[in-house]
C-alpha positions in Angstrom: -57.1 -95.7 143.8 -59.2 -93.8 141.2 -60.6 -95.9 138.3 -62.9 -93.2 136.9 -61.6 -89.9 135.5 -63.6 -87.5 137.8 -62.4 -89.6 140.8 -58.9 -88.1 140.2 -60.3 -84.9 141.5 -62.5 -86.4 144.2 -59.6 -88.4 145.7 -57.3 -85.4 145.7 -60.1 -83.4 147.4 -60.0 -86.0 150.2 -56.2 -86.1 150.5 -55.5 -82.3 150.1 -58.7 -80.3 150.0 -57.1 -76.9 150.4 -54.5 -77.5 147.7 -54.9 -75.2 144.7 -56.4 -77.3 141.9 -57.3 -75.1 139.0 -56.3 -71.5 138.2 -57.4 -69.2 135.4 -56.1 -65.6 135.5 -56.9 -64.4 139.1 -59.6 -67.1 139.7 -58.5 -70.1 141.7 -60.3 -73.2 143.0 -58.9 -75.6 145.5 -59.7 -79.3 145.3 -62.6 -79.1 147.7 -64.1 -76.2 145.8 -63.5 -77.9 142.4 -65.2 -81.1 143.6 -68.2 -79.2 144.9 -68.6 -77.4 141.5 -68.3 -80.7 139.6 -71.0 -82.4 141.7 -73.4 -79.4 141.2 -72.8 -79.5 137.5 -73.4 -83.3 137.4 -76.6 -82.9 139.4 -77.9 -80.3 137.1 -77.3 -82.5 134.1 -79.4 -85.2 135.8 -82.1 -82.6 136.6 -82.5 -81.6 133.0 -82.7 -85.2 131.8 -79.2 -85.9 130.6 -78.8 -89.7 130.8 -75.8 -92.0 131.0 -73.9 -92.1 127.7 -75.5 -88.9 126.4 -73.1 -86.5 124.7 -72.4 -83.1 126.2 -70.6 -80.7 123.8 -68.2 -78.1 125.3 -67.4 -75.2 122.9 -65.3 -72.9 125.1 -61.9 -71.4 125.5 -59.8 -72.6 128.4 -61.6 -71.4 131.6 -62.8 -72.7 135.0 -66.2 -73.5 133.5 -64.7 -75.6 130.8 -63.0 -77.9 133.3 -66.0 -78.1 135.6 -68.2 -79.0 132.6 -65.8 -81.8 131.5 -65.5 -83.5 134.8 -69.1 -82.8 135.8 -70.3 -84.5 132.7 -68.1 -87.5 133.6 -69.6 -87.6 137.1 -73.0 -87.7 135.6 -72.0 -90.8 133.6 -72.4 -88.8 130.3 -69.8 -88.3 127.6 -67.9 -85.1 127.2 -67.2 -83.8 123.7 -64.7 -80.9 123.8 -64.7 -78.7 120.7 -61.7 -76.6 119.8 -62.7 -72.9 120.2 -60.9 -72.0 117.0 -63.2 -74.1 114.9 -65.6 -72.4 112.5 -69.4 -72.7 112.9 -69.8 -75.3 110.1 -67.1 -77.4 111.7 -68.8 -77.2 115.1 -72.1 -78.1 113.6 -70.6 -81.2 112.0 -69.5 -82.4 115.5 -72.8 -81.5 117.2 -74.7 -83.5 114.6 -72.3 -86.4 114.5 -72.2 -86.9 118.2 -76.0 -86.4 118.7 -75.2 -83.8 121.4 -78.0 -83.3 123.9 -76.4 -80.2 125.5 -74.0 -77.5 124.3 -72.0 -75.2 126.7 -70.5 -72.2 125.0 -70.1 -68.4 125.2 -72.5 -65.7 124.0 -70.4 -64.8 121.0 -70.1 -68.4 119.8 -73.7 -69.0 120.4 -74.7 -66.1 118.2 -72.4 -67.4 115.4 -74.1 -70.8 115.6 -77.7 -69.9 116.3 -79.0 -69.7 112.8 -78.0 -73.4 112.1 -78.5 -75.0 115.4 -81.9 -76.5 114.4 -79.8 -78.9 112.2 -78.5 -80.5 115.4 -81.8 -82.3 116.0 -80.9 -83.8 119.4 -79.7 -80.6 120.9 -82.4 -79.6 123.4 -80.3 -77.7 126.0 -77.9 -74.9 125.8 -75.8 -73.2 128.6 -74.1 -69.8 128.0 -71.4 -69.0 130.5 -71.1 -65.3 130.1 -73.6 -62.3 130.0 -76.1 -62.8 127.2 -79.7 -62.2 126.6 -80.9 -65.7 127.3 -84.4 -64.8 126.5 -83.4 -65.3 122.8 -84.8 -68.6 121.4 -83.6 -70.8 118.7 -85.3 -73.6 116.8 -85.0 -76.9 118.5 -83.4 -75.8 121.7 -86.0 -76.2 124.5 -84.0 -74.9 127.4 -81.5 -72.0 127.4 -79.6 -71.5 130.7 -77.1 -69.0 132.1 -74.2 -70.6 133.9 -75.3 -69.5 137.3 -78.9 -70.6 136.6 -77.8 -74.0 135.5 -75.5 -74.5 138.6 -78.4 -73.6 140.9 -81.0 -76.1 139.7 -82.5 -78.5 142.1 -80.1 -81.3 142.9 -80.9 -85.0 142.8 -79.8 -87.5 145.4 -76.4 -89.1 144.5 -74.6 -89.8 141.2 -75.1 -92.7 138.9 -73.0 -95.8 138.9 -70.2 -96.0 136.3 -67.9 -98.7 135.0 -64.4 -97.9 134.0 -65.0 -99.4 130.6 -67.9 -96.9 130.0 -67.4 -94.2 127.4 -65.9 -91.0 128.9 -65.0 -88.8 125.9 -65.2 -88.3 122.2 -62.1 -86.5 121.1 -62.5 -85.4 117.5 -59.4 -85.7 115.3 -58.1 -82.5 113.6 -59.4 -83.7 110.3 -56.0 -84.0 108.5 -57.2 -87.2 106.9 -60.7 -86.1 106.0 -63.7 -85.0 108.1 -63.0 -85.1 111.8 -63.8 -88.5 113.5 -64.8 -88.9 117.1 -62.3 -91.2 118.9 -64.0 -93.1 121.7 -62.1 -93.1 125.0 -63.2 -94.9 128.1 -62.6 -93.9 131.7 -60.0 -96.7 131.8 -58.1 -95.5 128.8 -57.8 -92.0 130.2 -57.1 -92.9 133.8 -54.3 -95.4 132.9 -53.0 -92.8 130.5 -52.8 -90.2 133.3 -51.0 -92.7 135.6 -48.6 -93.7 132.9 -47.6 -90.1 132.0 -47.4 -89.0 135.6 -45.1 -91.9 136.4 -42.3 -91.1 133.9 -42.7 -87.2 134.4 -42.5 -87.8 138.2 -45.4 -85.5 138.7 -46.0 -84.4 142.3 -48.4 -82.2 144.4 -45.9 -79.3 144.2 -46.1 -79.1 140.4 -47.7 -76.1 138.7 -48.6 -77.2 135.2 -49.3 -74.6 132.5 -52.0 -75.7 130.2 -51.4 -74.0 126.8 -52.8 -76.6 124.5 -56.5 -77.0 123.6 -58.5 -79.4 125.8 -60.0 -80.9 122.7 -56.5 -82.3 122.0 -55.5 -85.5 123.9 -52.1 -83.9 124.7 -53.8 -80.9 126.1 -56.3 -82.9 128.2 -53.3 -84.9 129.6 -52.1 -81.8 131.4 -55.3 -81.7 133.4 -55.5 -85.5 134.2 -51.9 -85.8 135.3 -52.2 -82.7 137.5 -55.4 -83.9 139.1 -54.0 -87.5 139.6 -51.2 -86.2 141.9 -53.0 -83.3 143.4 -51.0 -80.7 141.5 -52.2 -77.3 140.2 -53.3 -76.8 136.6 -52.9 -73.2 135.4 -55.0 -72.4 132.3 -53.9 -69.9 129.6 -55.4 -68.6 126.4 -52.5 -66.8 124.6 -52.2 -64.8 121.5 -48.4 -64.3 121.4 -45.6 -66.8 122.5 -44.2 -64.1 124.8 -47.3 -64.4 126.9 -46.4 -68.0 127.6 -42.9 -67.1 128.8 -44.3 -64.2 131.0 -46.8 -66.7 132.6 -43.9 -69.2 133.3 -42.3 -66.4 135.4 -45.4 -65.0 137.0 -46.9 -68.3 138.0 -43.7 -70.1 138.8 -44.6 -72.9 136.5 -42.9 -76.3 136.9 -44.2 -78.2 133.9 -44.9 -77.1 130.3 -46.1 -79.1 127.3 -46.2 -77.7 123.7 -46.2 -78.8 120.1 -43.1 -78.2 117.8 -44.4 -75.0 116.1 -44.8 -73.4 119.5 -41.4 -74.6 120.7 -39.8 -73.2 117.4 -41.3 -69.8 118.2 -40.4 -69.9 121.9 -36.7 -70.5 121.4 -36.5 -67.3 119.3 -37.5 -65.2 122.4 -35.5 -64.1 125.4 -36.0 -66.4 128.3 -35.7 -64.7 131.8 -33.2 -66.4 134.0 -35.8 -67.0 136.7 -37.7 -69.4 134.5 -35.0 -72.0 134.9 -35.2 -71.7 138.7 -38.6 -73.5 138.8 -39.3 -75.0 135.4 -38.7 -78.7 136.3 -39.6 -80.3 132.9 -40.9 -79.5 129.4 -42.5 -82.0 126.9 -43.1 -82.0 123.2 -45.4 -84.1 121.1 -47.5 -83.7 117.9 -44.6 -83.7 115.5 -40.8 -83.8 115.2 -38.8 -81.2 117.1 -35.8 -80.0 115.1 -32.5 -80.9 116.8 -31.5 -77.2 116.6 -34.6 -76.3 118.6 -33.9 -78.9 121.3 -30.3 -77.7 121.6 -31.4 -74.1 122.0 -33.9 -75.2 124.7 -31.2 -77.0 126.5 -29.1 -73.8 126.4 -31.9 -71.7 127.7 -32.9 -74.3 130.3 -29.8 -76.2 131.4 -31.4 -77.7 134.5 -34.8 -78.5 133.0 -35.7 -82.1 131.9 -36.7 -82.3 128.2 -39.1 -85.1 127.3 -39.7 -85.8 123.6 -42.9 -87.7 123.2 -45.2 -89.3 120.7 -48.8 -90.1 120.8 -52.0 -90.5 118.8 -55.5 -89.7 119.9 -56.5 -93.3 119.3 -54.1 -94.5 122.1 -53.6 -91.3 124.1 -49.8 -91.6 124.6 -47.5 -94.1 123.2 -43.7 -93.4 123.6 -41.3 -91.0 125.3 -37.6 -90.4 125.3 -36.0 -90.1 128.8 -34.0 -86.9 129.2 -30.8 -88.8 129.9 -31.0 -90.2 126.3 -31.3 -86.9 124.6 -27.5 -86.6 124.0 -27.2 -90.0 122.4 -30.5 -90.0 120.4 -31.7 -86.4 119.8 -33.9 -87.5 116.9 -35.6 -90.5 118.7 -39.2 -90.6 119.9 -38.1 -93.0 122.6 -39.7 -96.3 123.8 -43.1 -97.3 125.0 -44.6 -95.5 128.0 -45.6 -97.5 131.0 -48.7 -99.7 130.4 -48.2 -99.6 126.6 -46.8 -102.0 124.1 -45.5 -100.7 120.8 -44.4 -102.8 117.8 -43.0 -102.0 114.4 -44.6 -104.2 111.8 -44.7 -104.9 108.1 -47.9 -104.8 106.2 -48.5 -108.6 106.8 -48.1 -108.1 110.6 -44.6 -109.6 110.8 -42.1 -107.8 113.0 -39.6 -105.5 111.2 -35.9 -106.0 111.5 -33.6 -103.5 113.2 -33.6 -100.2 111.2 -36.3 -101.5 108.9 -39.1 -99.0 108.4 -42.6 -100.3 109.4 -45.8 -99.2 110.8 -46.1 -98.3 114.5 -48.7 -100.5 116.1 -49.9 -99.8 119.7 -51.4 -102.5 122.0 -52.6 -102.4 125.5 -55.2 -100.7 127.8 -54.6 -97.2 126.3 -56.1 -98.3 122.9 -59.4 -96.5 122.3 -62.7 -98.2 121.6 -62.8 -97.1 118.0 -64.4 -94.3 116.0 -67.9 -93.0 116.8 -70.5 -94.3 114.4 -67.8 -95.2 111.8 -67.5 -99.0 111.7 -65.5 -99.0 108.4 -62.8 -96.6 109.7 -62.7 -98.5 113.0 -62.1 -101.8 111.2 -59.3 -100.3 109.2 -57.5 -98.7 112.1 -58.4 -100.9 115.1 -57.7 -104.6 114.4 -55.7 -107.6 115.8 -52.2 -108.4 114.6 -52.4 -111.3 112.1 -51.1 -114.7 113.3 -50.5 -113.3 116.8 -51.4 -115.1 120.0 -52.7 -111.8 121.3 -56.0 -111.2 119.4 -57.0 -108.1 121.3 -57.4 -105.0 119.2 -54.4 -102.9 118.3 -54.4 -99.5 116.8 -52.4 -99.3 113.5 -51.1 -95.7 113.6 -50.4 -95.1 109.9 -47.0 -93.7 111.1 -43.8 -95.1 109.6 -41.0 -95.6 112.2 -37.9 -97.7 112.7 -36.3 -99.3 115.8 -32.7 -99.3 116.7 -30.8 -102.2 118.3 -31.7 -101.0 121.8 -35.4 -100.6 121.1 -35.5 -96.8 120.6 -37.9 -95.7 117.8 -37.4 -93.0 115.2 -40.1 -91.3 113.3 -39.9 -91.4 109.5 -43.3 -90.0 108.4 -46.9 -90.7 107.8 -47.5 -93.5 105.4 -49.7 -91.3 103.3 -47.2 -88.4 103.3 -44.4 -90.4 101.6 -43.2 -88.8 98.4 -42.8 -91.1 95.4 -40.3 -89.6 93.0 -38.1 -91.2 90.3 -39.2 -94.7 91.5 -38.1 -94.0 95.1 -40.0 -93.5 98.3 -38.7 -90.4 100.1 -39.6 -89.5 103.7 -40.5 -85.7 104.0 -39.0 -85.8 107.5 -35.6 -86.8 106.1 -35.5 -83.8 103.8 -36.9 -81.4 106.3 -34.3 -82.3 109.0 -31.4 -81.6 106.6 -32.8 -78.2 105.7 -33.7 -77.5 109.3 -30.1 -78.2 110.4 -28.9 -75.1 108.5 -30.2 -73.0 111.4 -31.6 -70.5 108.9 -35.3 -71.7 109.0 -38.1 -71.6 111.6 -40.2 -74.2 109.8 -39.8 -76.6 106.8 -42.3 -78.7 105.0 -41.5 -81.1 102.1 -44.4 -82.0 99.8 -44.8 -84.2 96.8 -46.6 -82.6 93.8 -47.7 -84.4 90.6 -45.1 -84.6 87.9 -45.5 -86.1 84.4 -42.1 -87.8 84.4 -41.0 -88.2 88.0 -44.4 -89.2 89.4 -44.0 -86.5 92.1 -41.6 -83.6 92.3 -40.4 -82.4 95.7 -41.6 -78.9 96.7 -40.2 -77.3 99.9 -42.1 -74.7 101.8 -39.9 -72.8 104.3 -40.3 -70.0 106.8 -36.9 -68.3 107.2 -35.6 -66.7 110.3 -35.5 -62.9 110.2 -32.6 -61.1 108.7 -30.9 -64.2 107.3 -31.0 -63.2 103.6 -31.8 -66.8 102.6 -32.3 -67.6 98.9 -33.4 -70.8 97.1 -30.0 -71.2 95.6 -28.1 -70.7 98.9 -30.3 -73.3 100.7 -29.8 -75.8 97.9 -26.1 -75.3 97.9 -25.9 -75.7 101.7 -27.8 -79.0 101.6 -27.1 -80.8 98.3 -24.1 -82.6 99.6 -26.4 -84.4 102.1 -29.1 -85.1 99.5 -29.1 -87.8 96.9 -30.1 -86.4 93.5 -33.7 -87.5 93.6 -34.1 -85.8 97.0 -33.2 -82.3 95.9 -36.3 -80.1 95.8 -37.4 -78.8 92.4 -38.8 -75.7 94.0 -38.6 -73.8 97.3 -41.4 -71.5 98.4 -40.8 -68.9 101.0 -43.6 -68.0 103.5 -43.5 -65.7 106.5 -45.8 -68.0 108.5 -47.0 -71.6 108.1 -50.7 -72.6 108.6 -51.4 -74.9 111.5 -54.4 -77.0 112.3 -56.7 -76.4 115.3 -54.3 -78.5 117.5 -51.3 -76.2 116.6 -49.5 -78.7 114.4 -48.4 -77.8 110.9 -51.2 -78.4 108.4 -49.5 -80.3 105.6 -52.8 -81.2 104.0 -53.9 -77.6 103.7 -50.4 -76.5 102.3 -50.6 -79.3 99.7 -54.1 -78.3 98.7 -53.0 -74.7 98.3 -50.2 -75.7 96.1 -52.5 -77.9 94.0 -54.9 -74.9 93.6 -52.0 -72.8 92.4 -51.0 -75.4 89.8 -54.6 -75.5 88.6 -54.9 -71.8 88.4 -51.7 -71.4 86.3 
């Protein structure tokens, strides 16, 4: 049984070498071919002097080369650093400098956008460009510039290095919602056990065809690859611009599994779903935020025979909880219970367990907990620490998410500890307000924010994206919802937006919206 991440592919190549492993558009690799490409890439890394634990940065859209580079880096005992392709050059440069990247793999266009500043990444000596480009161009500091084909045809060493499952496998950079992005250190063990845990409750199998729509820099996106490769299934990559492209691909490729974040689900349910999707789409999953109950209900109407899994995870522990599909009727707002191989507790600030329905911080223990933040001891000590007065003194990750647990152990998300709105002496959960307004069925997205107020402490401002042709007004929304809101929870202002900004992982960007509101206040 595989204990290293790249061994997921190597073992599937032994068991089912001809099985399709990876597809992008019309290009397809079976497991034997994918293993061969990974070994070539790993050998070339060794040839150019990449050593165990060196960081290899991958700044690519989803494509075959991206996946080969990820798992080839792992096979060479190096650390892969996936960079979201939507990031801007200054954001990419921060990651390259922070992780001391020795090699960057990218496209010609992205290389040209970065080239003037690459000399700031002082450890970056090697660059691979995967598409047509004048590789005779030089840039300060980069000693070796390769085409993809040239890199893959370098002389190969004998064998691959020895690796322990506790060795560092990946640095996954957070989306930066709480400041500058931090590199979360994940070991082979973290990610392999994570794949086994998720594949167990999703009942993944070799016949699955899993559509990978999320960025591979996002742990939830990466999980689509690892679960597919664990069981010998097929991962189908897509870079989409419009949600309809996702639905068309579900039909064309006869997809059996799809994972997405709530903003994408909210967009997908507004579209027409061809009947044939339901014939083969075995399951769908959602993580990265709360899915409105109305969205879940519409998905169930569109996909009556498809299992729907509501999930919760954080990069610092890969995956944490899931709600079994048979619980969706009883607990449509629940994030479920701990996944296999994880322990999840709800704790007070002093580490004591919360009572039933008492809000507290979600704390995750077990083998999925990451090794900490790269080169950030202070942040690591704050987030990764043992539970006080506990017999188990192994590190736990304190999520910063406020949840509550019901009498049967099911968890419910309340909100981020730092997103709580403090108004009129009360602490108010944005999620509670948002769910009430979302239940009107008139809105695609809702975000509640607290803005400084001289008397109340904070006033509640609602930003909403209404559905088309609904004729929604601020007054009509307030009138519809005020019976369910205590007086201090009624928004002082509702702002209408046609679209909401999202972060690079596709989640609603609350921090950006709050900053934009603050800027408006300052300008007035």
